[in-house]
TIDRENDO-21234 format. One record per residue: x, y, z of N, C-alpha, C in turn. Coordinates in steps of 0.05 Angstrom, whole numbers, plus 32768, in hexadecimal, padded with zeros to 4 digits. Layout:
residues N
XYZXYZXYZ/...
end
This chain:
residues 311
7F9C814B80077FC1813B800A7FBC81297FF0/7FC081227FE57FBB81117FC47FD480F87FD7/7FC980E57FC17FDE80C67FC67FD180B07FBB/7FDE809D7FB47FD480827FA37FE880697FAA/7FDE80577F917FF180497F927FEA80357F83/800B802E7F738008801E7F5E7FF780077F56/7FF07FF27F4B7FD67FE57F4A7FE87FDA7F2C/7FDF7FC47F1F7FE97FBB7F067FEF7FCA7EEA/80007FD77EE6800A7FE17ED17FF37FF67ED1/7FF980017EE77FF280187EE87FF6802D7F0C/7FDE804A7F0F7FE580587F1C7FCB80567F35/7FD1804F7F507FB580647F517FBA807E7F64/7F9F80947F5B7FA880B07F657F8B80B67F70/7F9280C57F897F8080BC7F9A7F7C80EB7FA2/7F6C80F77FA87F67810B7FA97F5A81147FCA/7F54812E7FCB7F3D81217FED7F2081187FE8/7F16811C7FC67EFA81127FBC7EF881077FAA/7F1581007F9B7F1480EF7F7F7F2380D47F85/7F2680C37F6C7F3A80B57F667F4180B87F41/7F5480AA7F4F7F5580AB7F207F6980887F1F/7F6280777F0C7F73806A7F0A7F7380657EF0/7F9D80667EEF7FA680667ED07FB080517ED2/7FB380417EAA7FBF80277EA57FC380297E93/7FE5801B7E937FE3801E7E787FDD7FFB7E66/7FD07FFE7E517FCA7FDA7E3E7FDD7FC97E2F/7FD67FBC7E2C7FF87FB27E207FFC7FBE7E03/7FE07FC07DF87FEA7FCE7DDA7FFC7FF67DE1/7FFC7FFC7DF8800880167E0A7FFB802A7E0D/7FDE80267E0F7FC480367E0B7FBE803B7E2D/7FC6804C7E337FBD805A7E537F9F80687E51/7F8B80517E5F7F7580587E727F7580627E8D/7F57806C7E847F5A80837EA57F38807A7EB3/7F3180707ECD7F2280737ED77F1A80847EE7/7F0980917EE87F0780A67F047EFA80B17F19/7EE880A37F2C7ED180AC7F377ED080BD7F4C/7EBE80C77F617EBE80C37F807ECD80AD7F93/7EE380BD7FA37ED980A97FC37ECB809C7FC9/7EB780B57FC57E9580B17FD87EA380A67FEF/7E8480A47FF97E8F80A1801F7E9B80988030/7EAE809B803F7EBE808A804F7EC68080806D/7EC4806A806E7EBF806B808F7EC1807F80A3/7EE0809580A07EDB80A380AE7EC980C6809C/7EB680C380857EAB80CF80907E9480CD809B/7E8580AE809A7E7480A880B27E7780AA80C6/7E8D80A880C87E9A809F80EB7EB180C080F1/7EA280CF80EF7EB180F580F27EB380EC8110/7EB780E881217EB580E981427EC480CF8141/7ED680BD81307EF280B181407F0180B88124/7EF680CE811D7F0680E381017F2980EF8124/7F3780E581357F4580F181497F5F80EC8137/7F6E80F081517F9180E5814E7F8C80C1815F/7FA280BB814C7F9680A081597F83808E815C/7F6B809681537F568088814C7F528081812D/7F54809281297F4D809581037F61808380F3/7F81807280FA7F8D806D80EF7F7C805080DA/7F6F804180F67F65802A80E27F59802580D0/7F47804080DA7F2D804680C67F35804780A4/7F4F805E80A57F5B806E80967F5E805C8084/7F708043808D7F79803280827F6180188076/7F4F801780867F3C800680727F3180118062/7F2B802D805C7F2F8046803E7F35803D8030/7F5A8042802F7F65803880227F67801B8013/7F63800E80267F687FF480127F4C7FE58005/7F337FF480167F1A7FF680017F1D7FFE7FE9/7F29801F7FE27F2C80277FD27F44801D7FC3/7F6380197FCE7F6F80057FB57F657FE37FA9/7F587FDD7FC07F457FC77FA67F427FCE7F97/7F317FDA7F977F1A7FEC7F7C7F307FFA7F71/7F457FF97F6E7F5480027F577F5B7FF37F52/7F687FDB7F607F6D7FCA7F577F617FB67F48/7F4E7FB87F4F7F3A7FA17F427F367FB17F28/7F377FC77F1E7F357FD37F037F4E7FD07EF6/7F5A7FC87EFB7F7F7FD37EF77F7D7FB07EF5/7F7A7F9B7EF77F7D7F7A7EFF7F657F807EE1/7F507F8B7EDD7F2F7F8F7EC67F417F977EA9/7F537FAE7EB17F567FB47E957F6C7F9C7E86/7F837F9C7E907F947F817E8F7F887F687E89/7F717F5B7E8E7F667F407E847F567F557E75/7F3F7F597E6B7F347F657E557F4C7F6F7E44/7F657F777E397F717F737E237F787F5F7E23/7F827F457E367F8E7F2B7E307F777F297E23/7F557F1C7E2D7F3D7F187E1B7F3B7F1D7E04/7F417F3B7E017F437F437DE87F4B7F307DCD/7F6A7F397DDF7F7C7F2F7DC57F787F127DC0/7F707EFC7DDE7F667EDF7DE07F597EE47DC9/7F4A7EEC7DBD7F257EF07DB27F2D7EEE7D9B/7F3D7F0A7D947F4E7F107D817F607EEC7D6C/7F677EEA7D7B7F777ED57D707F6A7EBF7D6A/7F517EB47D817F4C7E9C7D707F337EA07D5C/7F247EBE7D4B7F217EBF7D487F317EBD7D31/7F537EC07D2D7F5C7EC17D1F7F637EA87D0F/7F557E947D327F6F7E737D1C7F457E6A7D1D/7F317E7B7D237F157E6E7D147F107E5A7D2C/7F197E5B7D487F0A7E577D5D7EF87E517D6C/7EDA7E477D777ED27E5D7D887ECF7E717D9A/7EC07E7F7D9D7ECB7E9B7DB77ECC7E8C7DD2/7ED17E957DE47ED67E8F7DFA7EC57EA87E08/7EB87E9F7E167EAE7EB57E2E7EBA7EBA7E46/7EBE7ED47E527ED27EDF7E6A7EBE7ED87E72/7ECF7ECF7E987EBC7ED17EA77EB77EEB7EC0/7EAE7EEF7ECC7EB97F077EE17EC57EFD7EFB/7EDB7F087F017EE97F0B7F107EEA7F0D7F30/7ED27F227F3A7ECF7F257F527ED17F1A7F64/7ECC7EFC7F677EC87EE57F6C7EE67EE47F7C/7EF67EDF7F6A7F0E7EDF7F647F1F7EED7F71/7F187F0A7F6B7F177F1C7F787F217F137F9C/7F087F147FAF7EF97F0E7FC27F0F7EF77FCD/7F127EE47FBF7F207EC77FCA7F3E7ECD7FCA/7F3C7EE47FBD7F637EE77FBD7F647EF47FDD/7F537F0E7FD57F547F1D7FEB7F4E7F0E800D/7F437F00800B7F457EF780277F5A7EE28030/7F5B7ECA800F7F757EC0801F7F927ECF8025/7F907EE980117FB07EFB80167FA97F128036/7F957F0D80397F8C7F17805D7FA17EF6806C/7F8B7EF1806A7F937ED480787FB77ED1807A/7FBB7ED2806B7FDE7ECF80557FF27EE2806E/7FE77EEB806C7FEB7F1480807FED7F128099/7FD67F0580A47FD47EFC80BC7FE87EE980CC/7FE87ED380B47FF77EB680BB80177EC280B4/80237ED780A3803A7ED280AC804D7EE580B6/80387EF980BC803D7F1480C280377F1980DF/80257EFE80E8801C7F04810E802C7EE7811A/80167EDB810D80147EC1811D80317EB1810C/803C7EB180F6805A7EA080FC80677EB98112/806E7EC9811880867EE0812280847ED08141/80687ED4814A806C7EC4815B806A7EA88171/80647E99815580677E7D815E808D7E7A8154/809A7E89814680B97E94814080C47E83815F/80B77EA2815D80BE7EB9818880CF7EA58193/80A97E94819C80A97E8081AC80B87E6881A8/80BD7E5F819980D87E44818F80F67E508194/80F87E68818581107E74819881217E7781AF/80FF7E8B81B981077E9A81D3810E7E7B81E8/81117E6581E9810C7E4F81F5812D7E4281F3/812C7E4681D581497E3281C7815E7E4381E0/81547E6881D1817E7E7781D981667E8D81EE/81577E7D820C814E7E7A821E81507E998229/81497E9F821881407EC4821881247ECE822D/811F7EDA824581187ED7825D810B7EEA825B/81127F03825B81097F24825080F97F278252/80DC7F31825080BF7F39823980D27F4F821E/80E87F5B823280E77F77822180F67F5D820E/80FF7F53820681207F4781FD81057F3881DF/80F57F2B81EF80E17F1B81DE80D17F2581CF/80C27F3B81D980BB7F5181CD80CE7F5C81AD/80EB7F6481C480FF7F6781A280F37F508197/80FD7F3C819980FA7F28818380E67F21816C/80CF7F23818180B97F32817180C17F39815B/80C47F4E815F80C37F6E814F80D87F5D813A/80EF7F5C814481067F54812680FA7F408120/80E37F2F811F80E57F16811080CF7F2480F1/80BC7F3180FE80B57F3A80F880B57F4580E3/80C97F5C80E280D57F7180D280EB7F5C80B7/80FA7F4980D481087F3680B380E07F3080A6/80DB7F1A80A380C27F12809680B77F2D808B/80BD7F3C808880B07F50807380BA7F598066/80DB7F59806980F37F63805680F47F558042/80FC7F36805180FD7F25804680EC7F178037/80D37F1C803080BC7F0E802580BE7F288011/80C27F44800B80B57F5D800280D07F557FE9/80F07F437FFD81097F3D7FE681037F347FD2/80F07F0E7FDA80EC7F037FCF80DA7F077FB6/80C97F127FB680AA7F227FAC80C07F337F91/80CD7F457F9B80DB7F4E7F9280E57F477F69/80E77F2C7F6C80FA7F1B7F5F80DD7F107F4D/80C97F1A7F4C80BB7F137F3C80AE7F297F27/80B67F217F1080B27F3C7EFD80997F4B7EF8/80857F427F02806A7F557F0080707F5D7F0F/80757F5D7F3380737F647F4F80927F7D7F40/80A47F7C7F3C80B87F8C7F3880A77FA97F23/80987F947F0B80847FB47F0080757FC87F16/80677FBB7F29805C7FC87F3680657FDB7F4B/808A7FD07F5280937FE07F5D808D7FF17F54/80A47FF47F4080A980137F1D809080157F23/807380087F24805880207F28806180337F36/8069802A7F5D806880337F6C807380457F6A/809080457F6D80A880537F648097806B7F4B/8093806D7F36808080867F2F806E80947F3C/806380877F4E8052808C7F61805080A57F6C/806780967F7A807B80B17F8C808480C37F81/808F80C97F5B80A280D27F5A808B80EA7F50/807880E97F4B805380F37F3B805281057F5F/804F80F87F6C804781107F8F805B811C7F97/807281157F95808681237F97808F81377F96/809081397F7B808881557F5B807581717F61/805F81597F6F803C816E7F70804A81727F97/804C81647FA9805C81727FB6806F81817FBE/808B817D7FA780A1818E7FAA809681AA7F9F/808481B37F8F806781CC7F8A807F81D37F5E/808881B27F5B808781B07F46807581AF7F2B/808081B97F14806781B47EF5806F81927F09/804B81907EF9805081777EF4805881697EDA/8070816F7EC8807681687EB8808481507EB8/808D81347EAD809681257EA380B481227EB1/80CA81377EA480D981417EA180E881447EC3/80C781527EC980D0815C7EEF80CC813E7F0A/80B981367EFA80B5811A7F0D80C781047F03/80D1810E7EF480E980EE7EF180FC80F97F00/80FE81107F0C811D811C7F17811281187F36/80FF810B7F3780F781197F5A810480FA7F66/810080E87F77810B80D97F8B80F180CB7F83/80EE80AB7F8780E5809A7F8280D0808E7FA7/80DF80A07FC180DD80937FD980CF80AF7FE4/80B680A07FE580AB80B1800180A180BA8016/809580C48026809F80C38044807F80AC8052/806780C08037804A80C080408039809D802D/804E8091803E805E806A8023804680588034/80388045802C802C8032802F804A80238045/806080128036806F80018039808280108055/80888035804E8099803B807380738045808B/805C80308082804D80318093804D80128099/80557FFD808E80517FEA809580677FE280AF/807E7FEC80A7808E7FF080BB8097800580D6/807F800F80D18085802580E18076801480F9/8060800D80F680517FF3810280567FDF810A/80747FCD80FA80837FB78109808E7FC08116/80957FDD811980AE7FE4812E809C7FF38142/80867FF781358076800B815B806B7FF68162/805D7FDA815780617FC5816C80687FC28184/80867FB28179809E7FAF8190809D7FC681AE/80947FE181A4808F7FF281B280797FF281C8/805C7FEE81B280467FF581C180447FD481D5/80537FC281CD804B7FA281D880627F9B81F5/80777FAE81F5807F7FB5821080747FC5821D/805E7FCF821D80527FDD822E803A7FC6823B/80377FB1823680217F9C8235803C7F87824D/801A7F71825B802E7F5A8263802D7F4E824C/80437F3D824F80437F2B822E80417F0A8235/80317F01822C80157EE6823480327EDD8226/80327EB7823780477EAC823380357E93821C/80227E8A8224800B7E8B8202800A7E9281EE/801E7E8181D7801E7E8981BE80067E9681B0/7FE37E8681BC7FD87E8281AE7FC07EAD81B8/7FD17EAD81D87FC57EC281E37FD47EE281DB/7FF97ED381D480027EF481CB7FF77EFD81AE/7FED7ED7819B7FEA7EE481857FC87EF6817F/7FBC7EE781937F9E7EFE819E7FA57F2281A5/7FBD7F1D81B57FC47F3C81C27FD17F4281A8/7FDB7F3C81977FEC7F4581837FCB7F55816D/7FB67F4A816C7F9C7F5681557F947F648160/7F957F60817C7F7C7F77818C7F8E7F97818C/7FAB7F9081897FBD7FA9818D7FB67FB7817B/7FAE7FA581597FC67FB1813D7FAF7FC88134/7F9B7FD581447F8D7FF681457F9D7FFF8153/7FA57FFE816A7FB1801F81797FD2801A816C/7FDC8008815880028002814E7FF880118135/7FE5800781227FDE8019810F7FDD80318106/7FC9804381257FB98051812E7FDD806A812B/7FE38057813B7FFF806F814980188072812B/80118057812680308061810A8011806980EE/7FFF807580F37FF6808180DE7FF8809980F1/7FF780A481017FFD80BE8106801880C680F8/802B80B080FD804D80B580FA804080C380E1/804880AF80CB804680B380B1803880C480A7/802380D680AC801280E980A8802280FD80B5/8026810180CD8040811F80D58058812180BC/8061810480BC807E810180A3807981168089/80658109808280578119806A805A81338066/80558141808280468158808D8068816D808C/80758152808B808A8165809F80AD81668096/80AB8156808480C58144807380DF815C8079/80E28178808080F08181808D80FC817C80A2/80EC816F80B080FC817880CB8105814F80D3/811F816280D88141813C80D4812D812980EF/8131812D810E81248125811E810C810B810D/80FE8115810480E9810C80FB80EF80FD80DB/8105810480CA810980EF80BE812080D780BB/812C80E180E3814580CC80E8812B80AE80E9/811980BC80F8810E80AD810C80F9809880F3/80E680A880D380E1809180CC80EE808880BB/810B808B80B5811A808280B281218064809F/8115805980B2810D803680B280F980328093/80ED8039809F80D18041807C80E080488072/80E6805F806880F48063805681098055804D/811C8052804E81348034804B8114801C803D/81118010804980F58003804880F180048025/80F38021802380E98023800880F4801F7FED/810B801A7FF6812A80087FDD81117FF67FD0/81047FE67FE481037FCD7FE680E97FD17FD2/80D47FD77FDB80BD7FE37FCD80AF7FEB7FB0/80C380027FA280CD80177F9E80DB800B7F83/80E680117F7080F580007F5C80FB802C7F45/810E80307F40810A80487F2380FE80447F11/80E9804B7F0D80CB804E7EF480E1804C7ED5/80CC80527EC080D3805B7EA880C080697E9F/80CA80847E8D80C680967E8E80A880927E81/809380797E768074806B7E78806E80707E92/807880677EA08068805F7EB48064807A7EBF/8076808A7EC7807D809B7ECE805680B97EC9/805680AE7EB8804780B47EA0802380AD7EA2/802D808D7EA98016808C7EB3800C80957ED1/8018809E7EE2802280A67EFB800980C87EF0/802180CB7EF1801880F17EE57FF880FE7EDB/7FF580D67ECA7FD980D87EB17FC580E07ED1/7FB880D17EE97FB280CD7EF47FB580DE7F04/7FC580E87F107FD880FF7F227FCB811A7F17/7FC581207EFF7FB781417EF37F9681427EF4/7F9E811D7EF57F8181227EEC7F5F81237F01/7F7281167F1C7F6581197F2C7F6C813B7F3C/7F87814C7F3C7F8881687F3C7F71817C7F2B/7F6D81717F197F52817B7F037F3A81797F09/7F3781657F167F2081617F1E7F1081697F39/7F2881687F4F7F25817D7F5E7F20819A7F62/7F3781AE7F497F3081BD7F497F1581D07F39/7F1181BA7F267EF481BE7F177EDD81C57F29/7EDF81B07F3E7ECD81AE7F4D7ED381BB7F65/7ED081D17F6F7ECE81DD7F8B7EC881CC7F9E/7EC081C27FB67EBC81AF7FCA7E9981C27FD0/7E9381A47FDE7E6A81B27FE27E7681C58007/7E6181D680057E6D81E3801F7E5281D4802B/7E5781D480557E4481CB80607E2E81DE806D/
end
């Protein structure tokens, strides 16, 4: 199974054993980095590779690989910018400045992002529900869970809509569309040419955006099966504790959707996730699709050239 994600001015593609990141530099060159995926949590904890258990570990593995790809893409752009600045300084006769490592900045940014995510999509909706339920006189636990879920989805969609107006984010969304087009061409059995990929849809059922929306919807269903604590802090703790179960359920649905595209009922059930991709993808240009194809063909060629080792 092949998949990927958009990065800064590029795309990361992953095969079962390898991943490649292709990025376009400011001067128009496409640079590519490839290496083995390496040992994953699912590989190390094979006994957890079971339906509804493997989802959380798979997400952690994907997050770790995604961060490596993002760090590489950021470094490509930072290096190009530093070289351009250095050339300008030399031309102006100014002294050189030494480039600083960005690893600590990336780590701090990740920690802040995770904290902001928990605050925005777990703590804030819970507190808002606590406030609104008394003003509206909502007494039913099911109605409160539904209100909680609607607020989470609304905050998520509003957040994505707002950031889509940022020029750099909009370009990342275009590369997201390019990634989907390349994967769709592969999975539809088409030759991986630019024309074929450009003709494909920018929507894909096995997408991180769909996963997030399905998680938000599954949260409503799962929490109706448990007592609803009155205290907001206890409820927040319950949301966090049940997150692996919710994520595991959503992961299995997305995984099934990628394998059974022709099943109409499944497509209807996952429709909200597919609709949400209209926000997180944009129609890419030919150069962006070329970058996605470069990364995808690289890992395909590597997989084909090196047969998997037998146990």
